[in-house]
C-alpha positions in Angstrom: 101.4 31.9 -29.0 101.0 35.6 -28.7 98.4 36.5 -26.1 99.2 40.1 -25.4 101.3 43.1 -26.7 103.0 45.3 -24.1 102.7 49.0 -24.8 105.0 51.8 -23.7 105.2 52.0 -19.9 104.1 48.4 -19.4 106.2 45.4 -18.4 106.4 41.8 -19.2 108.3 38.8 -17.9 108.3 35.9 -15.6 108.1 37.2 -12.1 107.2 33.8 -10.6 104.9 36.0 -8.5 102.4 33.2 -8.1 105.1 31.0 -6.6 105.2 27.2 -6.6 104.5 25.7 -10.0 106.1 26.3 -13.3 105.3 29.7 -14.8 106.9 30.8 -18.0 106.6 33.6 -20.5 108.5 34.2 -23.7 108.9 37.8 -24.8 110.0 39.1 -28.2 110.9 42.7 -28.7 109.9 44.2 -32.1 111.0 47.7 -31.2 113.7 49.2 -29.0 113.1 48.3 -25.3 114.6 48.9 -22.0 115.3 45.7 -20.0 115.4 45.7 -16.3 115.4 42.8 -13.8 114.1 42.8 -10.2 114.7 40.5 -7.3 111.3 38.9 -6.5 111.6 39.4 -2.8 112.4 43.1 -3.2 109.6 43.5 -5.7 107.1 41.9 -3.3 108.3 44.1 -0.4 108.0 47.2 -2.5 104.6 46.1 -3.6 103.4 45.8 0.0 104.9 49.0 1.2 104.5 51.4 -1.7 100.9 52.2 -2.4 101.7 54.0 -5.7 103.5 50.9 -7.0 100.7 48.7 -5.8 98.0 50.8 -7.5 100.0 50.9 -10.8 100.6 47.1 -10.8 96.9 46.3 -10.1 95.7 48.8 -12.7 98.0 47.3 -15.3 96.9 43.7 -14.4 93.3 44.7 -14.7 94.0 46.4 -18.1 95.7 43.3 -19.4 92.9 41.1 -18.1 90.3 43.4 -19.8 92.2 43.3 -23.1 92.4 39.5 -23.0 88.7 39.2 -22.3 87.9 41.6 -25.1 90.0 39.6 -27.5 88.3 36.3 -26.4 84.9 37.9 -26.8 85.8 39.0 -30.4 87.1 35.5 -31.2 83.9 34.0 -30.0 81.4 36.4 -31.4 82.8 38.3 -34.5 83.3 37.2 -38.1 87.0 36.8 -39.2 87.2 40.2 -41.0 85.7 42.0 -38.0 88.2 40.3 -35.6 91.1 41.4 -37.7 89.7 45.0 -38.1 89.1 45.2 -34.3 92.7 44.1 -33.6 94.1 46.7 -36.0 91.9 49.4 -34.4 93.1 48.3 -30.9 96.7 48.6 -32.0 96.0 51.9 -33.7 97.4 50.4 -36.9 96.6 49.9 -40.5 97.2 46.6 -42.2 100.2 48.1 -44.0 102.1 49.5 -40.9 101.3 46.6 -38.5 102.9 44.1 -40.8 106.2 45.9 -40.2 106.1 44.8 -36.5 103.9 41.7 -36.5 103.9 38.7 -38.8 100.7 37.3 -40.2 101.1 34.4 -37.9 101.2 36.9 -35.0 98.0 38.5 -36.1 96.5 35.0 -36.5 97.4 34.2 -32.9 95.7 37.3 -31.6 92.5 36.8 -33.6 92.0 33.0 -33.5 92.4 32.8 -37.3 94.8 30.9 -39.5 97.7 32.7 -41.1 96.2 32.0 -44.5 92.9 33.6 -43.5 94.8 36.7 -42.2 96.7 36.9 -45.4 93.6 36.9 -47.5 91.8 39.4 -45.3 94.7 41.8 -45.3 94.8 41.7 -49.1 91.0 42.4 -49.2 91.3 45.2 -46.7 94.1 46.9 -48.6 92.0 46.8 -51.8 88.9 48.3 -50.1 
């Protein structure tokens, strides 16, 4: 299930930052990306001692949290076409160019709709 899209300058991955239990993410790149790995202990140490890194990390986490809450609000309160239109606007995309990167199933995951509903809505949006 897709629950977020990383944008340029952002990161993703399984940092096991919370420790303890099983934490897992799956990431799929749909464009060229740069992959870097960090030792968790070194990352935590840098996070504690580098205020700039700390501020960047917290800002990014709050941004992701905010995007997730906005998507959840749209799923709970908007009609299907409005959900899809809001997602396309958030991505700065049109229905034609977003389909080059994301499948209809991906769009369905991000809007709480079925793939079939997304397909029908995209056809209607292209005609309008």
